[in-house]
C-alpha positions as CSV (number, residue, x, y, z in Angstrom):
1,M,22.6,26.8,-37.7
2,A,26.4,27.2,-37.7
3,S,26.2,30.9,-36.8
4,Q,24.4,30.2,-33.5
5,H,26.3,30.5,-30.2
6,L,26.4,27.2,-28.5
7,R,27.9,28.3,-25.2
8,V,28.9,31.5,-23.5
9,V,32.5,30.8,-24.2
10,D,31.7,30.3,-27.9
11,A,29.9,33.6,-28.0
12,F,32.8,35.3,-26.2
13,R,35.3,33.8,-28.7
14,K,33.2,34.8,-31.8
15,T,32.7,38.3,-30.5
16,V,36.4,38.8,-30.0
17,R,37.3,37.2,-33.3
18,Y,34.8,39.0,-35.5
19,E,34.3,42.3,-33.8
20,G,37.4,42.8,-31.7
21,F,37.9,42.9,-28.0
22,G,36.4,46.4,-27.7
23,A,33.0,45.0,-28.7
24,L,32.8,43.4,-25.3
25,Y,32.5,46.9,-23.9
26,N,29.7,48.2,-26.2
27,G,27.1,49.9,-24.1
28,L,29.4,50.4,-21.1
29,V,29.3,54.2,-21.4
30,P,25.5,54.6,-21.8
31,N,25.0,52.2,-18.9
32,S,27.4,54.1,-16.7
33,V,25.7,57.4,-17.6
34,K,22.5,55.8,-16.3
35,V,23.8,54.1,-13.2
36,V,26.4,56.4,-11.8
37,P,24.1,59.3,-10.9
38,S,21.7,57.0,-9.1
39,I,24.5,55.4,-7.1
40,A,25.9,58.8,-6.2
41,L,22.4,59.9,-5.1
42,A,22.0,56.8,-2.9
43,F,25.5,57.3,-1.4
44,V,24.9,61.0,-0.6
45,S,21.4,60.2,0.8
46,Y,22.8,57.5,3.0
47,E,25.5,59.9,4.4
48,V,23.0,62.7,5.1
49,V,20.6,60.4,6.9
50,K,23.4,58.8,8.9
51,D,24.7,62.2,10.0
52,Y,21.1,63.3,10.9
53,M,20.6,60.1,12.9
54,N,23.8,60.7,14.8
55,I,22.7,64.3,15.6
56,L,19.4,62.9,16.9
57,R,21.1,60.2,18.9
58,T,23.4,62.8,20.5
59,L,20.5,65.1,21.4
60,Y,18.6,62.2,22.8
61,V,21.5,61.0,25.0
62,T,22.2,64.5,26.4
63,I,18.5,65.1,27.4
């Protein structure tokens, strides 16, 4: 029972004490490899659609 984490702060302290501060970042790289491409795709898609909509708006206004 003594090895259970009672609170988030307790889990944080035990992780740093027994595994080192770097253990808090375990999984950061694999998660970034998964997330960064999707965020980049969403950003590029947004910019392309925004530019396309501006072109359509310009054409509509000039007609």
